[in-house]
C-alpha positions as CSV (number, residue, x, y, z in Angstrom):
1,M,0.0,0.0,0.0
2,A,1.3,3.5,-0.8
3,I,-0.1,7.0,-0.3
4,I,-0.6,8.8,-3.6
5,K,-2.1,12.0,-4.9
6,C,-5.4,11.6,-6.7
7,P,-4.8,12.5,-10.4
8,E,-8.1,14.2,-10.5
9,C,-8.2,16.4,-7.4
10,G,-4.7,16.0,-5.8
11,H,-6.1,14.6,-2.5
12,Q,-3.8,12.3,-0.5
13,I,-5.2,8.7,-0.7
14,S,-4.1,5.1,-0.7
15,D,-3.4,3.5,-4.1
16,K,-5.6,0.6,-2.9
17,A,-8.7,2.8,-2.4
18,P,-11.6,1.9,-4.7
19,T,-12.4,5.5,-5.2
20,C,-11.1,8.9,-4.1
21,P,-13.1,10.0,-1.0
22,S,-12.8,13.6,-2.1
23,C,-13.9,13.6,-5.8
24,G,-15.2,10.1,-6.2
25,V,-13.0,9.1,-9.2
26,E,-12.0,5.4,-9.4
27,I,-8.4,4.7,-8.2
28,A,-7.6,1.0,-7.6
29,G,-6.5,-0.6,-10.9
30,K,-7.1,2.6,-12.8
31,V,-3.9,4.5,-12.3
32,I,-0.2,4.0,-13.1
33,R,3.1,5.6,-12.2
34,C,5.3,7.0,-15.0
35,P,8.6,5.1,-14.9
36,E,10.3,8.2,-16.3
37,C,9.3,10.9,-13.9
38,G,7.2,9.1,-11.2
39,E,3.9,11.0,-12.0
40,I,0.7,9.3,-11.1
41,Y,-2.0,9.4,-13.9
42,F,-4.8,7.4,-15.4
43,K,-4.0,4.3,-17.5
44,E,-6.4,5.5,-20.3
45,E,-4.2,8.5,-21.1
46,D,-1.8,8.1,-24.1
47,L,1.0,10.2,-22.6
48,C,2.4,11.0,-19.2
49,P,1.0,14.5,-18.5
50,H,4.3,15.6,-16.9
51,C,7.1,14.3,-19.1
52,H,5.0,13.2,-22.1
53,R,6.4,9.7,-22.2
54,P,4.0,7.4,-24.2
55,T,2.0,5.0,-22.1
56,R,3.0,1.4,-22.6
57,G,1.0,-0.3,-25.3
58,Q,0.3,2.9,-27.2
59,T,3.6,3.5,-29.0
60,T,2.9,1.1,-31.9
61,I,-0.4,2.6,-32.8
62,H,1.2,5.5,-34.7
63,T,4.2,3.8,-36.4
64,P,2.3,1.9,-39.1
65,I,0.6,5.2,-40.2
66,Q,4.0,6.9,-40.7
67,T,5.4,3.9,-42.7
68,V,2.5,3.9,-45.1
69,T,2.8,7.6,-45.7
70,E,6.5,7.2,-46.7
71,Q,5.7,4.4,-49.1
72,V,2.8,6.1,-50.8
73,A,4.7,9.3,-51.7
74,P,7.1,7.8,-54.3
75,A,4.3,5.8,-55.9
76,I,2.5,9.0,-56.8
77,I,5.5,10.9,-58.1
78,A,7.0,8.1,-60.2
79,P,4.4,8.1,-63.1
80,V,4.7,11.9,-63.4
81,M,8.4,11.7,-64.0
82,T,7.8,9.0,-66.6
83,E,5.5,11.1,-68.6
84,V,7.8,14.2,-68.6
85,T,10.9,12.4,-69.6
86,P,10.2,12.2,-73.5
87,K,9.8,16.0,-73.7
88,V,13.3,16.7,-72.3
89,A,16.2,16.9,-74.6
90,A,18.8,14.4,-74.3
91,P,21.5,15.7,-72.0
92,K,25.0,16.1,-73.1
93,E,27.2,13.3,-72.0
94,V,28.9,14.3,-68.9
95,P,31.9,12.4,-67.5
96,P,31.1,10.6,-64.3
97,T,32.1,12.3,-61.1
98,P,34.5,10.3,-59.1
99,P,33.1,9.2,-55.8
100,T,33.9,11.3,-52.8
101,P,35.8,9.5,-50.2
102,P,34.0,9.1,-46.8
103,K,34.9,11.7,-44.2
104,K,35.9,9.4,-41.4
105,K,36.7,12.1,-39.0
106,K,33.4,13.8,-39.3
107,S,31.5,10.5,-38.9
108,K,33.4,9.8,-35.8
109,A,32.8,13.2,-34.4
110,A,29.1,12.9,-35.1
111,I,28.9,9.6,-33.3
112,I,30.6,11.1,-30.3
113,V,28.3,14.1,-30.3
114,S,25.3,11.8,-30.6
115,F,26.5,9.7,-27.7
116,V,27.1,12.8,-25.6
117,I,23.6,14.1,-26.4
118,A,22.1,10.7,-25.6
119,L,24.1,10.6,-22.4
120,L,22.9,14.1,-21.5
121,I,19.3,13.2,-22.2
122,F,19.6,10.0,-20.2
123,G,21.2,11.8,-17.3
124,T,18.6,14.5,-17.4
125,C,15.8,11.9,-17.4
126,Y,17.5,9.9,-14.7
127,Y,17.9,13.1,-12.6
128,M,14.3,14.0,-13.1
129,Y,13.1,10.5,-12.2
130,N,15.3,10.5,-9.0
131,Q,14.1,14.0,-8.2
132,A,10.4,12.9,-8.6
133,Q,11.1,9.9,-6.4
134,E,12.8,12.0,-3.8
135,N,10.0,14.6,-3.8
136,R,7.4,11.8,-3.4
137,E,9.3,10.3,-0.6
138,N,9.6,13.7,1.2
139,E,5.8,14.3,0.7
140,E,4.8,10.9,2.2
141,F,7.4,11.3,5.0
142,D,5.7,14.6,6.0
143,I,2.3,13.0,5.8
144,A,3.4,10.0,7.9
145,M,5.0,12.2,10.6
146,R,1.8,14.2,11.0
147,S,-0.3,11.1,11.2
148,T,-1.5,9.3,14.3
149,E,-2.5,6.1,12.4
150,P,0.1,3.3,12.8
151,L,-1.0,1.8,9.4
152,I,0.1,4.9,7.5
153,L,3.5,4.9,9.2
154,Q,4.0,1.2,8.6
155,G,2.9,1.8,4.9
156,Y,5.7,4.4,4.5
157,L,8.3,1.9,5.9
158,D,7.1,-0.9,3.6
159,T,7.1,1.4,0.5
160,F,10.3,3.4,1.0
161,K,12.8,0.8,2.0
162,D,15.6,2.9,0.5
163,A,14.5,6.2,2.1
164,P,17.2,8.2,4.0
165,Q,18.0,6.5,7.3
166,E,17.1,9.6,9.3
167,H,13.6,9.5,7.8
168,R,13.2,5.8,8.6
169,D,14.5,6.3,12.1
170,S,12.1,9.2,12.7
171,I,9.1,7.1,11.4
172,E,10.1,4.1,13.5
173,A,10.4,6.3,16.6
174,H,7.0,7.9,15.9
175,L,5.4,4.5,15.3
176,K,6.9,3.2,18.6
177,A,5.6,6.2,20.4
178,L,2.1,5.7,19.0
179,K,2.0,2.1,20.0
180,Q,3.2,3.0,23.5
181,A,0.5,5.7,23.8
182,D,-2.2,3.2,22.7
183,L,-0.9,0.7,25.4
184,D,-0.9,3.4,28.1
185,W,-4.5,4.4,27.1
186,T,-5.7,0.8,27.3
187,N,-4.1,0.3,30.7
188,A,-5.5,3.6,32.1
189,L,-9.0,2.9,30.7
190,N,-9.2,-0.6,32.0
191,S,-7.8,0.3,35.4
192,N,-10.9,2.4,36.4
193,S,-8.4,4.5,38.4
194,K,-8.5,8.3,38.5
195,A,-4.8,8.4,39.3
196,L,-3.8,6.4,36.2
197,L,-6.2,8.4,34.0
198,M,-4.7,11.7,35.3
199,E,-1.2,10.3,34.7
200,Y,-2.2,9.5,31.1
201,L,-3.6,13.0,30.5
202,N,-0.4,14.6,32.0
203,K,1.7,12.4,29.7
204,Y,-0.4,12.9,26.6
205,P,-2.2,16.3,27.0
206,N,-3.2,16.4,23.3
207,S,-4.4,12.8,23.1
208,I,-7.5,12.1,21.0
209,H,-8.8,10.2,24.0
210,R,-8.7,13.3,26.3
211,Q,-12.5,13.9,26.3
212,L,-13.2,10.2,27.1
213,A,-10.6,10.2,29.9
214,M,-12.2,13.4,31.4
215,H,-15.6,11.8,31.2
216,K,-14.3,8.6,33.0
217,I,-12.7,10.7,35.7
218,D,-16.0,12.6,36.2
219,S,-17.9,9.3,36.7
220,I,-15.3,8.0,39.2
221,D,-15.5,11.2,41.3
222,W,-19.3,11.1,41.2
223,V,-19.4,7.5,42.5
224,Q,-17.0,8.4,45.3
225,S,-19.1,11.5,46.3
226,N,-22.3,9.3,46.4
227,N,-20.5,6.7,48.5
228,I,-19.4,9.3,51.1
229,N,-22.8,11.1,50.9
230,T,-22.0,14.3,52.8
231,P,-22.5,17.9,51.8
232,E,-18.7,18.3,51.7
233,S,-18.3,15.3,49.3
234,Y,-20.8,16.8,46.9
235,Q,-19.3,20.2,47.2
236,S,-15.9,18.8,46.3
237,Y,-17.3,17.1,43.2
238,M,-19.0,20.4,42.1
239,T,-15.7,22.3,42.6
240,D,-13.6,19.8,40.6
241,H,-16.2,19.4,37.9
242,P,-18.0,22.7,37.2
243,D,-19.2,21.3,33.9
244,G,-19.6,17.7,35.2
245,D,-22.3,15.3,34.0
246,H,-23.7,15.1,37.5
247,Y,-23.3,18.7,38.7
248,D,-27.1,19.3,39.0
249,E,-27.5,16.0,40.9
250,A,-24.7,16.9,43.3
251,E,-26.2,20.3,44.0
252,E,-29.6,18.7,44.7
253,Q,-28.1,16.0,47.0
254,M,-26.1,18.6,48.9
255,K,-29.2,20.7,49.5
256,K,-31.1,17.7,50.8
257,L,-28.3,16.8,53.2
258,K,-27.9,20.3,54.4
259,A,-31.6,20.3,55.2
260,Q,-31.1,17.3,57.4
261,D,-27.7,18.1,58.8
262,V,-27.8,20.1,62.0
263,S,-24.8,22.4,62.2
264,P,-23.0,23.3,65.5
265,E,-24.6,26.7,65.3
266,E,-28.0,25.3,65.0
267,K,-27.4,23.0,68.0
268,N,-26.3,26.0,70.0
269,L,-29.5,27.9,69.0
270,V,-31.8,25.0,70.2
271,S,-29.8,24.6,73.4
272,T,-30.0,28.3,74.2
273,V,-33.8,28.4,73.6
274,F,-34.5,25.7,76.2
275,H,-31.9,27.0,78.6
276,N,-33.7,30.4,78.6
277,F,-37.1,28.7,78.9
278,F,-36.2,26.8,82.1
279,V,-34.2,29.6,83.7
280,A,-37.3,31.8,83.3
281,I,-39.4,29.1,85.1
282,N,-36.7,28.8,87.8
283,E,-36.8,32.5,88.4
284,K,-40.6,32.8,87.9
285,D,-39.9,35.4,85.2
286,E,-43.1,35.7,83.2
287,T,-41.7,38.2,80.6
288,S,-38.6,36.1,79.8
289,L,-40.7,33.0,79.6
290,Q,-43.1,34.5,77.1
291,N,-40.1,35.7,75.0
292,T,-39.1,32.1,74.4
293,V,-42.4,30.9,72.9
294,A,-44.3,31.6,69.6
295,E,-47.5,33.7,69.6
296,E,-49.4,30.5,69.0
297,M,-48.2,27.0,70.0
298,T,-49.2,23.6,71.0
299,L,-48.8,23.3,74.8
300,L,-49.1,19.9,76.3
301,N,-52.4,18.7,74.7
302,K,-53.7,22.1,73.9
303,E,-53.5,23.5,70.4
304,N,-53.5,27.2,69.5
305,A,-52.2,28.0,73.0
306,T,-51.0,31.5,73.7
307,K,-48.3,33.1,75.7
308,G,-50.7,33.5,78.6
309,D,-51.1,29.7,78.7
310,I,-47.4,29.2,79.2
311,V,-47.6,31.5,82.2
312,E,-50.4,29.4,83.6
313,L,-48.3,26.3,83.2
314,M,-45.5,27.8,85.2
315,E,-48.0,28.9,88.0
316,K,-49.3,25.3,88.2
317,L,-45.8,24.0,88.7
318,Y,-45.4,26.3,91.7
319,K,-47.9,24.9,94.2
320,E,-48.6,26.7,97.4
321,D,-46.1,24.8,99.5
322,V,-43.3,25.0,96.9
323,V,-40.5,27.2,98.1
324,K,-38.0,26.7,95.3
325,M,-37.7,24.9,92.0
326,I,-34.6,24.3,89.9
327,W,-34.6,22.7,86.4
328,R,-31.4,21.1,85.2
329,L,-30.8,20.1,81.5
330,P,-28.3,17.3,80.8
331,G,-28.1,18.5,77.1
332,N,-28.9,15.2,75.5
333,Y,-30.7,16.8,72.6
334,D,-31.9,14.7,69.7
335,I,-32.6,17.2,66.9
336,K,-34.3,16.5,63.6
337,K,-34.2,19.3,61.1
338,R,-36.9,20.0,58.5
339,E,-37.0,22.7,55.7
340,V,-40.3,24.5,55.8
341,A,-39.4,27.3,53.3
342,N,-36.4,28.3,51.2
343,D,-33.5,28.1,53.6
344,R,-35.9,28.2,56.6
345,Y,-35.9,25.3,59.0
346,E,-37.7,24.1,62.1
347,Y,-36.2,21.7,64.7
348,N,-38.0,18.8,66.3
349,V,-36.2,18.2,69.6
350,S,-36.4,15.4,72.2
351,F,-34.4,15.6,75.5
352,S,-34.7,15.0,79.2
353,A,-35.0,17.5,82.0
354,N,-34.4,17.0,85.8
355,Q,-36.5,19.0,88.3
356,D,-35.4,19.6,91.9
357,V,-38.2,20.9,94.2
358,E,-38.0,22.3,97.7
359,Y,-41.1,22.4,99.8
360,T,-42.1,24.2,103.0
361,D,-42.1,20.7,104.5
362,A,-38.5,19.6,103.9
363,S,-39.5,16.0,104.1
364,K,-41.3,16.4,100.8
365,N,-38.2,17.7,99.0
366,G,-37.3,15.6,96.0
367,S,-36.4,15.3,92.3
368,N,-38.4,14.4,89.2
369,K,-37.3,13.5,85.7
370,Y,-39.2,14.4,82.5
371,K,-39.1,13.4,78.9
372,I,-39.7,16.5,76.7
373,N,-40.7,16.7,73.0
374,A,-40.7,20.2,71.5
375,T,-40.4,22.1,68.3
376,V,-38.5,25.3,67.6
377,N,-39.7,27.3,64.6
378,P,-37.4,29.2,62.1
379,D,-37.6,32.3,64.3
380,G,-36.0,30.5,67.2
381,K,-39.3,30.3,69.2
382,I,-40.9,27.2,70.9
383,S,-44.0,26.3,68.8
384,L,-44.7,23.0,70.5
385,F,-44.0,21.8,74.1
386,K,-45.0,18.5,75.6
387,M,-43.5,16.8,78.7
388,I,-44.1,13.5,80.4
389,K,-43.0,12.6,83.9
390,I,-40.8,9.5,84.0
391,V,-41.6,7.3,86.9
392,E,-38.6,5.3,88.1
């Protein structure tokens, strides 16, 4: 197989191609190479379009016609001379001219000149042929060096076995590099390893496989983010792949997790709300107590309770014989977060509370333990409060 120029449009193609992919003309079996100058042209042409050498098999078509013309000419003239001869007076007898001796020196010189001319013509033709071959080799060398197809490079080596050694060395080195690149790509792709794929891209930044390698890395990072399943893992994926295939999914998952994940700041908010609530009860501070609850709330089993209802609850806790009451919170909050509006959350909280009570009758002094379920709204106010005494 050799790379040639299409005689019709000049496009670079294989001499085994059925047709030229550029202009559609038939190639395989329809073209020949001129042995004189190396030009590629169609077999059906009589002459080489470059050096005008006759195409093999066409030379004998014209020779018979010339031979016939030379034979016919004397046949026409001979009768005319026969008819004219009687009218001419008999010439005077002229003594025969002695034959001129052959000029041997001139004949020898003519032979030498002819030989020199023939030698010059042959030398010129040979030079033109070699030049054409050299030009063709240089053209196909340039094509092969720009190619990333191993078959084209191997075709050059098979066709131009007598090419300059530096050309063959360059082609062989290029072919070896292409084969190594193909091997590296196969290994990286089959490894399913981000590290090997990144190593391949660093080694071959202009590889034709670059887009596929990036897509593979994107998939690997997405699977890893899903396995970790934290807001931080999804944020990391979005940072590394701003145009990633799973960017929208990562953003959605991150929002869902953030809606469920209670930050340290949010835990502190909930803790502060209930600390202030029970301190107000301990101090029998009605105003502070009302500041910790919503305008409407569920209080124990009463829905749509008001701030006045929370004051009544405090008063019920302080019976006539109660001297002092202290609520202590162990801080064992179990907080569930729920999004109720865009970036607005409420917190469902379960925790325990210990109550120490002093009576006028010291013998009645004691402690109680309660299980409390409550809700804190997005404004940081208690909107639901229920408590059950735990009997031990």
